[in-house]
N, C-alpha and C positions, 0 to 999 in steps of 0.2 A: 547507585545513580538516580539524579533525578530526570523519570522521566518527559515529564512538563518541561524542562529547559531543550530537550529535543526536538530539532526541527524536523519540516515532515522531508526536507530534502534528504537530511542525513538519514533518516529512516527509511528515505525512498532508496537509498544505497545499500543498506541495509537489507533491503528486504530482496533487490536484487541478486545478494550474495547465495537467494535460496534458488538460482538458476543453477549453479554449481552442480549441486548434486541430482539436479534434474537432468541435465545434460548428460551425467555419468549415467542413470536411471536408464535414459534412450540411448546411448552408446551401449551400453551393456543388456540393454532389452529391447526390442522392437522398436524401430527408431518411429513409427504412427506415435505411439503410447508416450513417447519421448515427448513430442510436438506437442500432445496435448495437455501434455502435464504441464509443458511452459507456458503453453497460451493460458491456463490456468490463472497459475504462476502471474503471469504479467495483468490479468486483471485484477485478481486479488489485490494485486501491489498499486494499482492505479486507484481501485475503488478507497482501499483505505487512505492512499495520498489526498484523494478528493473531500474524504470525511473528517479529516484532522488539517486541513488548511485552517488558518482563522476567518471567521464570517467578518465581512464589514459591514459597517450600519447595525450593531448588536441583536442581530436578528430580525429584525423589525420590529422592534419592542419601542416604543418611546416611553420614557419616564412617567410620563402625567396620566397615562392609560392605565385604567383599572385591572386587574388579574381576576 
């Protein structure tokens, strides 16, 4: 599978599937631990979504600039 062809939106859906075992854990264990775990999963997914979105403008580098 070519991961570069995977769009951030598709990866977001796959990441949200991680909430299923977290909810199972929260229902089987303490509810507060499940809520904290779900918040952590959402924060991680949001950070990864932001990190892997395409950057417009080529990272602010011009082709005429010296490295």
